[in-house]
C-alpha positions as semicolon CSV with decimal commas, in nm:
position;residue;x (nm);y (nm);z (nm)
1;M;6,276;7,594;-2,990
2;K;6,537;7,830;-2,960
3;K;6,839;7,720;-3,060
4;L;6,995;7,758;-2,639
5;Q;6,691;7,592;-2,534
6;K;6,739;7,268;-2,777
7;T;7,127;7,279;-2,669
8;S;7,054;7,296;-2,342
9;L;6,782;7,015;-2,385
10;L;7,040;6,828;-2,596
11;V;7,304;6,861;-2,240
12;C;7,037;6,737;-1,959
13;L;6,974;6,386;-2,182
14;T;7,315;6,321;-2,245
15;I;7,362;6,356;-1,878
16;L;7,037;6,157;-1,808
17;V;7,174;5,867;-2,005
18;L;7,519;5,868;-1,893
19;F;7,367;5,891;-1,508
20;G;7,115;5,603;-1,656
21;S;7,361;5,386;-1,783
22;A;7,624;5,427;-1,446
23;G;7,316;5,340;-1,219
24;I;7,270;4,986;-1,474
25;I;7,636;4,940;-1,360
26;A;7,628;4,995;-0,990
27;Y;7,360;4,836;-0,937
28;W;7,360;4,545;-1,243
29;P;7,403;4,223;-0,981
30;A;7,091;4,296;-0,851
31;I;6,927;4,365;-1,144
32;S;7,030;4,057;-1,258
33;Q;6,963;3,882;-0,958
34;W;6,570;4,034;-1,042
35;L;6,528;3,912;-1,390
36;A;6,665;3,591;-1,304
37;V;6,461;3,561;-1,075
38;S;6,121;3,721;-1,229
39;Q;6,215;3,481;-1,561
40;T;6,226;3,155;-1,301
41;S;5,850;3,243;-1,162
42;V;5,765;3,347;-1,526
43;S;5,875;2,977;-1,679
44;G;5,739;2,820;-1,410
45;Q;5,370;2,879;-1,470
46;S;5,186;2,682;-1,751
47;G;4,973;2,994;-1,813
48;A;4,704;3,187;-1,691
49;D;4,426;3,041;-1,488
50;P;4,064;3,175;-1,586
51;F;3,926;2,999;-1,342
52;S;4,187;3,177;-0,995
53;Y;3,862;3,385;-0,883
54;D;3,892;3,387;-0,515
55;P;4,117;3,536;-0,353
56;P;4,362;3,278;-0,106
57;V;4,208;3,173;0,193
58;P;4,341;3,387;0,484
59;S;4,627;3,252;0,725
60;Y;4,504;3,122;1,059
61;V;4,760;3,340;1,187
62;K;4,719;3,738;1,114
63;D;4,994;3,920;0,932
64;L;5,183;4,151;1,192
65;H;5,494;4,216;0,983
66;P;5,726;4,161;1,259
67;H;6,078;4,194;1,291
68;Y;6,377;4,057;1,521
69;T;6,642;4,218;1,592
70;I;6,903;3,972;1,792
71;Q;7,193;4,079;1,987
72;A;7,245;3,730;2,242
73;E;7,614;3,530;2,354
74;L;7,631;3,195;2,474
75;H;7,788;3,176;2,796
76;T;7,924;2,780;2,774
77;S;8,043;2,759;3,137
78;E;7,720;2,931;3,206
79;A;7,538;2,712;2,973
80;K;7,279;3,042;2,905
81;I;7,242;3,241;2,689
82;S;7,186;3,615;2,760
83;G;7,043;3,847;2,508
84;K;6,832;4,124;2,367
85;V;6,534;4,114;2,094
86;T;6,435;4,451;1,985
87;L;6,081;4,320;1,817
88;E;5,888;4,527;1,511
89;F;5,548;4,493;1,492
90;D;5,246;4,621;1,315
91;N;4,993;4,769;1,616
92;P;4,764;4,530;1,686
93;K;4,476;4,737;1,818
94;T;4,429;4,515;2,070
95;K;4,404;4,666;2,490
96;D;4,757;4,412;2,567
97;L;5,026;4,210;2,398
98;R;5,120;3,859;2,408
99;L;5,454;3,750;2,324
100;Y;5,513;3,384;2,404
101;V;5,806;3,198;2,596
102;Y;5,833;2,846;2,483
103;D;6,018;2,721;2,728
104;Y;6,059;2,380;3,019
105;L;5,826;2,436;3,333
106;W;6,178;2,284;3,523
107;N;6,399;2,557;3,318
108;K;6,266;2,848;3,261
109;M;6,376;3,194;3,078
110;S;6,436;3,514;3,288
111;V;6,270;3,773;3,106
112;K;6,405;4,034;3,284
113;S;6,263;4,381;3,091
114;I;6,072;4,531;2,808
115;R;6,045;4,871;2,690
116;Y;5,859;5,042;2,413
117;K;6,093;5,262;2,257
118;D;6,262;5,442;2,602
119;K;5,981;5,324;2,856
120;S;5,995;5,007;3,063
121;L;5,697;4,793;3,043
122;A;5,506;4,620;3,346
123;F;5,444;4,249;3,253
124;T;5,310;3,970;3,410
125;R;5,391;3,587;3,275
126;E;5,086;3,289;3,303
127;I;5,315;2,957;3,197
128;S;5,407;3,031;2,788
129;V;5,211;3,369;2,784
130;I;5,413;3,722;2,875
131;K;5,132;3,965;2,895
132;L;5,143;4,312;2,871
133;D;4,920;4,685;2,834
134;N;4,984;4,819;2,388
135;P;5,134;5,106;2,478
136;M;5,120;5,160;2,081
137;G;4,822;5,408;2,106
138;S;4,711;5,517;1,778
139;E;5,064;5,457;1,645
140;M;5,065;5,230;1,302
141;R;5,392;5,013;1,428
142;G;5,666;5,018;1,691
143;P;5,884;4,811;1,819
144;L;5,966;4,606;2,239
145;T;6,220;4,575;2,348
146;I;6,328;4,272;2,570
147;E;6,670;4,175;2,746
148;F;6,641;3,816;2,804
149;E;6,839;3,516;3,011
150;N;6,802;3,117;2,913
151;P;6,949;2,894;3,093
152;I;7,030;2,569;2,836
153;P;6,881;2,164;3,004
154;R;7,246;1,980;3,005
155;R;7,073;1,671;2,831
156;G;6,897;1,530;2,445
157;T;6,570;1,789;2,535
158;R;6,516;1,989;2,173
159;F;6,672;2,301;2,298
160;G;6,987;2,210;2,551
161;V;7,311;2,072;2,458
162;K;7,467;1,732;2,510
163;D;7,821;1,661;2,414
164;D;7,946;1,975;2,362
165;I;7,653;2,061;2,081
166;W;7,419;2,253;2,167
167;T;7,091;2,231;2,002
168;L;6,965;2,599;2,013
169;T;6,562;2,578;1,905
170;T;6,295;2,764;2,116
171;W;6,603;3,008;2,266
172;Y;6,419;3,364;2,239
173;P;6,108;3,544;2,400
174;M;5,882;3,557;2,022
175;L;5,552;3,749;1,911
176;G;5,241;3,596;2,018
177;A;4,985;3,512;1,692
178;Q;4,630;3,611;1,686
179;N;4,365;3,484;1,469
180;Q;4,240;3,731;1,129
181;Q;3,953;3,851;1,382
182;G;4,229;3,972;1,638
183;Q;4,226;3,742;1,927
184;W;4,600;3,658;2,075
185;Y;4,574;3,211;2,094
186;D;4,694;3,044;2,346
187;P;5,000;2,818;2,292
188;P;4,926;2,447;2,412
189;Q;5,191;2,327;2,666
190;R;5,410;2,027;2,543
191;I;5,352;1,718;2,508
192;D;5,591;1,384;2,555
193;F;5,601;1,354;2,186
194;G;5,586;1,710;2,038
195;D;5,574;2,061;2,004
196;P;5,231;2,220;1,921
197;F;5,399;2,571;1,868
198;I;5,201;2,893;1,713
199;Y;5,432;3,068;1,531
200;H;5,474;3,348;1,316
201;Y;5,632;3,428;0,989
202;A;5,844;3,663;1,056
203;D;6,241;3,852;0,919
204;Y;6,532;3,812;1,126
205;D;6,868;3,997;1,201
206;V;7,032;3,811;1,467
207;S;7,398;3,872;1,633
208;F;7,514;3,548;1,793
209;I;7,840;3,552;1,987
210;S;8,029;3,201;2,061
211;P;8,274;3,059;2,196
212;R;8,577;3,057;1,919
213;G;8,622;2,785;1,709
214;Y;8,296;2,656;1,751
215;Q;8,100;2,564;1,411
216;W;7,736;2,657;1,361
217;V;7,428;2,565;1,117
218;S;7,064;2,785;1,116
219;S;6,776;2,881;1,039
220;W;6,968;3,054;0,792
221;G;7,261;2,923;0,627
222;R;7,620;2,986;0,782
223;G;7,681;3,382;0,812
224;S;7,889;3,596;0,840
225;T;8,202;3,571;1,093
226;K;8,396;3,847;1,261
227;E;8,679;3,765;1,611
228;V;8,491;3,978;1,908
229;D;8,826;3,932;2,088
230;G;9,052;3,584;2,117
231;S;8,831;3,373;2,270
232;R;8,468;3,476;2,105
233;Q;8,326;3,521;1,765
234;E;8,085;3,694;1,635
235;I;7,827;3,551;1,390
236;H;7,571;3,741;1,173
237;Y;7,275;3,644;0,955
238;Q;7,037;3,844;0,829
239;G;6,639;3,617;0,743
240;K;6,376;3,692;0,564
241;K;5,985;3,502;0,598
242;L;6,095;3,262;0,888
243;L;5,887;3,069;1,129
244;N;6,117;3,128;1,386
245;F;6,538;3,067;1,425
246;A;6,741;2,839;1,517
247;L;7,066;2,698;1,552
248;V;7,311;2,357;1,631
249;G;7,657;2,455;1,674
250;S;7,936;2,288;1,800
251;P;8,354;2,362;1,865
252;L;8,406;1,922;1,755
253;Y;8,151;1,971;1,418
254;H;8,253;1,929;1,078
255;I;8,047;2,119;0,852
256;E;8,025;2,020;0,422
257;T;7,769;2,244;0,215
258;I;7,648;2,187;-0,136
259;T;7,399;2,270;-0,331
260;F;7,091;2,212;-0,582
261;P;6,996;2,409;-0,848
262;P;6,803;2,691;-0,874
263;N;6,984;2,848;-0,562
264;L;7,025;2,642;-0,248
265;T;7,311;2,566;-0,038
266;V;7,233;2,265;0,177
267;D;7,492;2,310;0,534
268;I;7,558;1,954;0,648
269;A;7,631;1,927;1,003
270;S;7,823;1,622;1,178
271;V;8,097;1,486;1,423
272;D;8,203;1,238;1,216
273;K;8,335;1,311;0,840
274;G;8,255;0,928;0,739
275;N;7,831;1,087;0,845
276;I;7,868;1,359;0,626
277;E;7,894;1,082;0,312
278;R;7,652;0,973;0,435
279;I;7,385;1,231;0,461
280;K;7,521;1,405;0,148
281;T;7,391;1,093;-0,036
282;I;7,069;1,097;0,121
283;A;7,070;1,455;0,063
284;Q;7,205;1,481;-0,327
285;S;6,884;1,207;-0,374
286;V;6,568;1,389;-0,156
287;F;6,615;1,696;-0,238
288;P;6,601;1,664;-0,694
289;T;6,276;1,471;-0,550
290;Y;6,125;1,630;-0,316
291;T;6,160;1,985;-0,597
292;D;6,008;1,763;-0,839
293;W;5,659;1,713;-0,619
294;Y;5,644;2,040;-0,465
295;G;5,899;2,311;-0,637
296;P;6,219;2,457;-0,525
297;L;6,174;2,561;-0,177
298;P;6,187;2,936;-0,152
299;Y;6,471;2,968;0,029
300;P;6,815;2,965;-0,025
301;H;6,996;2,847;0,295
302;V;6,845;2,502;0,420
303;S;7,124;2,307;0,714
304;I;7,098;1,967;0,803
305;A;7,238;1,892;1,165
306;E;7,369;1,556;1,379
307;T;7,302;1,572;1,701
308;S;7,416;1,349;2,012
309;T;7,283;0,955;2,064
310;G;6,981;0,992;2,317
311;T;6,910;1,334;2,178
312;T;6,502;1,379;2,095
313;Y;6,461;1,169;1,783
314;A;6,453;1,422;1,414
315;M;6,326;1,737;1,431
316;E;6,220;2,017;1,234
317;Y;6,270;2,465;1,299
318;A;6,294;2,687;1,043
319;N;6,529;2,539;0,726
320;L;6,645;2,366;0,959
321;A;6,628;1,890;0,962
322;I;6,809;1,803;1,275
323;F;6,832;1,418;1,409
324;K;6,990;1,236;1,622
325;R;7,318;0,967;1,567
326;D;7,144;0,652;1,678
327;M;6,957;0,642;1,354
328;Y;7,219;0,545;1,144
329;Q;7,109;0,225;1,334
330;R;6,910;0,014;1,165
331;N;6,916;0,219;0,913
332;L;6,616;0,408;1,049
333;I;6,826;0,784;0,898
334;D;6,678;0,627;0,530
335;H;6,324;0,719;0,669
336;W;6,389;1,019;0,909
337;L;6,635;1,203;0,728
338;P;6,387;1,236;0,435
339;H;6,060;1,316;0,610
340;E;6,250;1,627;0,860
341;V;6,395;1,710;0,476
342;A;6,051;1,726;0,326
343;H;5,894;1,932;0,682
344;L;6,147;2,169;0,469
345;W;5,854;2,227;0,269
346;W;5,541;2,131;0,505
347;Y;5,571;2,284;0,820
348;N;5,852;2,587;0,727
349;S;5,766;2,733;0,428
350;V;5,443;2,650;0,493
351;A;5,286;2,607;0,827
352;T;5,029;2,439;1,004
353;L;4,839;2,520;1,403
354;E;5,052;2,193;1,507
355;S;4,779;2,113;1,825
356;S;4,514;2,065;1,567
357;H;4,625;2,047;1,179
358;G;4,971;1,843;1,290
359;W;4,800;1,576;1,039
360;L;4,871;1,803;0,710
361;D;5,231;1,805;0,757
362;E;5,288;1,487;0,873
363;G;5,101;1,277;0,687
364;L;5,322;1,480;0,401
365;V;5,659;1,416;0,488
366;E;5,540;1,005;0,588
367;L;5,414;1,052;0,217
368;S;5,784;1,227;0,069
369;V;5,937;0,970;0,201
370;Y;5,718;0,681;-0,059
371;H;5,831;0,961;-0,285
372;Y;6,219;0,878;-0,181
373;L;6,211;0,539;-0,196
374;Y;6,022;0,498;-0,525
375;S;6,263;0,756;-0,699
376;R;6,589;0,607;-0,526
377;Y;6,507;0,297;-0,493
378;G;6,223;0,166;-0,673
379;E;5,848;0,024;-0,638
380;Q;5,921;-0,270;-0,351
381;P;6,048;-0,091;-0,032
382;A;5,787;0,231;-0,144
383;S;5,488;0,004;-0,169
384;S;5,567;-0,198;0,201
385;L;5,566;0,121;0,328
386;L;5,239;0,246;0,196
387;D;5,196;-0,138;0,315
388;E;5,277;-0,076;0,670
389;Y;5,093;0,270;0,636
390;A;4,753;0,027;0,606
391;R;4,787;-0,184;0,904
392;D;4,857;0,089;1,078
393;S;4,532;0,186;0,979
394;Q;4,418;-0,056;1,007
395;R;4,466;-0,096;1,396
396;L;4,341;0,250;1,439
397;G;4,008;0,198;1,251
398;D;3,959;-0,104;1,516
399;R;4,105;0,016;1,837
400;Y;4,005;0,483;1,778
401;P;3,764;0,386;1,608
402;S;3,605;0,686;1,676
403;G;3,850;0,920;1,673
404;K;3,939;1,129;1,335
405;L;4,222;1,357;1,206
406;D;4,152;1,645;1,336
407;K;4,188;1,520;1,638
408;P;4,367;1,764;1,907
409;L;4,724;1,680;1,981
410;Q;4,594;1,676;2,387
411;K;4,313;1,461;2,388
412;F;4,501;1,146;2,171
413;A;4,505;0,906;2,474
414;T;4,855;0,750;2,310
415;E;5,136;0,833;2,133
416;E;5,034;0,466;1,909
417;E;4,730;0,621;1,901
418;F;4,890;0,960;1,733
419;H;5,185;0,833;1,591
420;W;4,842;0,576;1,378
421;T;4,620;0,903;1,326
422;W;4,908;1,201;1,202
423;Y;5,151;0,960;1,035
424;S;4,990;0,653;0,864
425;R;4,655;0,783;0,865
426;G;4,733;1,123;0,715
427;A;4,971;1,005;0,447
428;L;4,710;0,762;0,324
429;L;4,464;1,064;0,311
430;F;4,674;1,208;0,016
431;D;4,759;0,919;-0,120
432;N;4,398;0,847;-0,188
433;L;4,378;1,191;-0,340
434;R;4,677;1,100;-0,549
435;R;4,571;0,791;-0,668
436;Q;4,206;0,975;-0,741
437;I;4,381;1,244;-0,939
438;G;4,763;1,131;-1,107
439;D;5,026;1,186;-1,042
440;D;5,091;1,489;-1,273
441;S;4,731;1,674;-1,127
442;Y;4,849;1,589;-0,801
443;K;5,193;1,755;-0,816
444;R;5,018;2,080;-0,953
445;F;4,805;2,116;-0,678
446;L;5,039;2,052;-0,422
447;Q;5,303;2,269;-0,605
448;R;4,993;2,526;-0,644
449;V;4,927;2,541;-0,230
450;Q;5,327;2,659;-0,232
451;Q;5,334;2,914;-0,406
452;T;4,994;3,043;-0,305
453;Y;5,063;2,983;0,148
454;H;5,458;3,024;0,150
455;G;5,472;3,221;0,404
456;S;5,102;3,137;0,559
457;V;4,963;2,920;0,874
458;I;4,676;2,624;0,681
459;G;4,433;2,373;0,718
460;A;4,155;2,181;0,481
461;E;3,955;2,499;0,362
462;H;4,309;2,599;0,211
463;L;4,415;2,279;0,091
464;D;4,020;2,202;-0,077
465;Q;4,043;2,542;-0,264
466;A;4,390;2,504;-0,393
467;L;4,263;2,171;-0,522
468;G;3,946;2,235;-0,674
469;Q;4,120;2,578;-0,856
470;T;4,385;2,321;-0,986
471;L;4,079;2,036;-1,095
472;Q;3,902;2,434;-1,190
473;G;3,583;2,324;-1,026
474;E;3,449;2,341;-0,670
475;A;3,596;2,023;-0,440
476;A;3,502;1,884;-0,123
477;Y;3,828;1,627;-0,013
478;F;4,055;1,750;0,294
479;V;3,752;1,937;0,457
480;P;3,499;1,609;0,538
481;Y;3,769;1,363;0,560
482;T;3,935;1,525;0,837
483;K;3,582;1,487;1,027
484;S;3,584;1,147;0,889
485;P;3,577;0,876;1,173
486;N;3,886;0,589;1,211
487;A;3,669;0,366;1,110
488;Q;3,530;0,539;0,800
489;K;3,784;0,487;0,482
490;F;3,839;0,756;0,212
491;G;3,611;0,833;-0,056
492;P;3,664;1,022;-0,371
493;V;3,637;1,398;-0,412
494;H;3,343;1,565;-0,412
495;F;3,385;1,733;-0,712
496;E;3,198;2,028;-0,895
497;P;3,355;2,100;-1,217
498;Y;3,369;2,410;-1,382
499;I;3,243;2,529;-1,703
500;T;3,378;2,744;-1,967
501;T;3,111;2,970;-2,095
502;V;3,140;3,051;-2,500
503;I;2,914;3,331;-2,581
504;N;2,866;3,400;-2,985
505;G;3,204;3,227;-3,006
506;M;3,425;3,440;-2,746
507;S;3,458;3,284;-2,443
508;Y;3,357;3,423;-2,113
509;Y;3,463;3,342;-1,744
510;P;3,173;3,550;-1,514
511;S;3,289;3,605;-1,167
512;I;3,167;3,276;-1,013
513;P;3,201;2,994;-1,249
514;A;2,929;2,791;-1,437
515;R;2,995;2,431;-1,276
516;V;2,800;2,123;-1,306
517;K;2,562;2,069;-1,001
518;Q;2,300;1,758;-0,950
519;N;2,410;1,664;-1,263
520;T;2,285;1,994;-1,413
521;V;2,448;2,308;-1,605
522;Y;2,403;2,615;-1,342
523;I;2,474;2,978;-1,486
524;P;2,537;3,257;-1,272
525;L;2,295;3,480;-1,399
526;R;2,346;3,869;-1,360
527;D;2,668;3,766;-1,448
528;L;2,579;3,618;-1,806
529;G;2,247;3,779;-1,906
530;E;2,429;4,154;-1,857
531;R;2,698;3,966;-2,066
532;L;2,405;3,853;-2,314
533;G;2,243;4,174;-2,346
534;I;1,919;4,051;-2,020
535;A;1,821;4,315;-1,860
536;I;1,755;4,174;-1,490
537;S;1,587;4,302;-1,160
538;W;1,395;4,279;-0,867
539;D;0,996;4,305;-0,818
540;Q;0,905;4,406;-0,474
541;E;0,548;4,323;-0,618
542;K;0,617;3,982;-0,722
543;Q;0,928;3,919;-0,512
544;M;1,057;3,770;-0,811
545;I;1,342;3,847;-1,053
546;R;1,214;4,020;-1,370
547;T;1,472;3,904;-1,662
548;R;1,397;4,079;-1,949
549;G;1,555;4,026;-2,309
550;N;1,535;3,892;-2,653
551;G;1,214;4,012;-2,685
552;R;1,050;3,808;-2,342
553;E;1,013;3,907;-1,994
554;V;1,028;3,586;-1,752
555;Y;1,004;3,566;-1,390
556;L;1,190;3,353;-1,162
557;K;1,137;3,263;-0,791
558;E;1,438;3,192;-0,621
559;R;1,511;2,862;-0,487
560;E;1,210;2,687;-0,702
561;Q;1,269;2,533;-1,064
562;F;1,038;2,740;-1,229
563;A;0,963;3,048;-1,486
564;V;0,669;3,258;-1,523
565;I;0,587;3,398;-1,900
566;G;0,284;3,559;-1,935
567;E;0,063;3,312;-1,712
568;K;0,261;2,955;-1,783
569;R;0,491;2,818;-1,609
570;L;0,764;2,596;-1,695
571;D;0,968;2,365;-1,531
572;L;1,362;2,467;-1,528
573;G;1,424;2,042;-1,458
574;Q;1,640;2,165;-1,123
575;P;1,610;2,450;-0,856
576;L;1,791;2,818;-0,870
577;L;2,060;2,802;-0,657
578;E;2,263;3,015;-0,478
579;I;2,625;3,044;-0,445
580;K;2,828;3,277;-0,291
581;E;2,572;3,601;-0,310
582;R;2,517;3,516;-0,685
583;T;2,171;3,317;-0,879
584;M;2,280;3,051;-1,035
585;V;1,958;2,932;-1,260
586;P;1,996;2,636;-1,481
587;L;2,070;2,609;-1,865
588;S;1,775;2,504;-1,969
589;F;1,657;2,878;-1,842
590;F;1,852;3,049;-2,100
591;N;1,774;2,853;-2,405
592;Q;1,395;2,758;-2,302
593;A;1,239;3,069;-2,166
594;L;1,475;3,316;-2,324
595;G;1,502;3,084;-2,645
596;L;1,866;3,126;-2,686
597;E;2,077;2,875;-2,900
598;T;2,233;2,680;-2,597
599;N;2,481;2,386;-2,660
600;Y;2,682;2,179;-2,387
601;D;2,954;1,979;-2,498
602;P;3,044;1,750;-2,136
603;K;3,382;1,587;-2,255
604;E;3,532;1,940;-2,331
605;K;3,338;2,111;-2,019
606;T;3,198;2,409;-2,248
607;V;2,901;2,557;-2,258
608;K;2,778;2,818;-2,573
609;I;2,529;3,072;-2,583
610;T;2,439;3,205;-2,886
611;T;2,200;3,534;-2,927
612;R;1,955;3,495;-3,165
613;T;1,590;3,634;-3,287
614;A;1,297;3,463;-3,060
615;I;1,118;3,246;-3,269
616;G;0,729;3,136;-3,165
617;K;0,690;3,095;-2,839
618;A;0,809;2,971;-2,467
619;A;0,880;2,603;-2,469
620;E;0,567;2,492;-2,294
């Protein structure tokens, strides 16, 4: 290299180092935050799980990656919100698009116009659904701009205003939801004891104008406030992966913020400073308790809002726990506030289809209250709550014996049946599991659900997969028991443990794990066979599986329990099985038919297979 080239190279390297160092310094806050998050994530793991083969069960709602940009204003004198939503999302490739409008039949939201880019679109409305032709064509993604006006009921409804406390829950038009096959869900209608709405996780950029002096808590903290003019203020929020975006505010509110590790802030709003202290006492017990059971909330901000007397009992919305002031009577707050806080994990971080799978979140949050009571007060009050659930479940079995946990919300005959089913029997479903597998495994199971399905809409099959992965096997618990009649008590987990396979002293994890089924160790034929040097093919003439290796040629018949070696039939003790389109053979095949050394240790759940030269003839 010439001297000039060396000098040029050194100059370039010097410039690169200088600019690189400057970049690291400039972006160090973001880099350090990323490193902290990465470190937290890694340190929270207990090592790689060799049996986590199966990808997560898909969410019940297909992810169209929506992003909302909302500009809205609260007009307090007229009790209405006017605004504009720009909704950008992936093209669903359907003929029509759908928006959901979760208002009241007697208090309708008005959608004034819908535009795609610069084009005005025609639309029709059917109760809670707005339908319009899909204008996106071949584009992968596009924006709808929706102008709306929403009157606010002057009463203590879930969406409404009472005593100058504004509860703004389902206040804007939302993107419809599809299943994984691309079919739009029809949103169920409100009933007296629940809002069975279907939501779509989304990112939000919200600018909200209200009279100056109003104090707000929201689904994403308190936002950043600026004065618009002498009488109005604008608050800006930016939230990620939210099920919806709600606000509760009042000119009478006092708001205090408390923090919990690793990085959670909790805003508490009440018109009474004394009540805030009482709420803080509960919060300071309940958040650490639930974090221990379920893991940290994957959000930086959540809120607790106290509404007026005579409003809706208690409500859960995205990162919001809401309860009415009447709850202080008979100390109801000590049950229902922990109940609503648990919904921040179950409904909020991980969602379900409320009209059909409400047992999942309601059962979990009711058992969460048990954990809170046990942590704060001890065994006696916590056990009393479980006894109450048991009495409710007994009455449920007596009065509604043929009902079941996965009964749709609209099919319950009474609120009593609804409450006993989803709340009490739902809690017992989870408690029965906890008692069987122990607290440590139960915690690992629910933390796995949170880590795997945050931002997803799930049901019984998702829980069974997570349970099986936690216990390292195939589990069937939630699917069968949510379909069993109320008169039937919950029984044990149906479980087939996975078996670790060791080949010539080295652990090997096939794509379909070995397992115990019908008291027999089953091995995936092709995965293990080819690993052992066994040639496996299909004999079209004989319609049998042909295996060649270790000096032997053996034929197998699908779903039958014999092997053919020359002219002899060898009984394997159990038939071949097919699991996830893979042929599974009893362990005896490798030993008796192929002449390999095998050893199964049931205590360690390990099978060892050692290759050796075949000795003598196959076992007869």
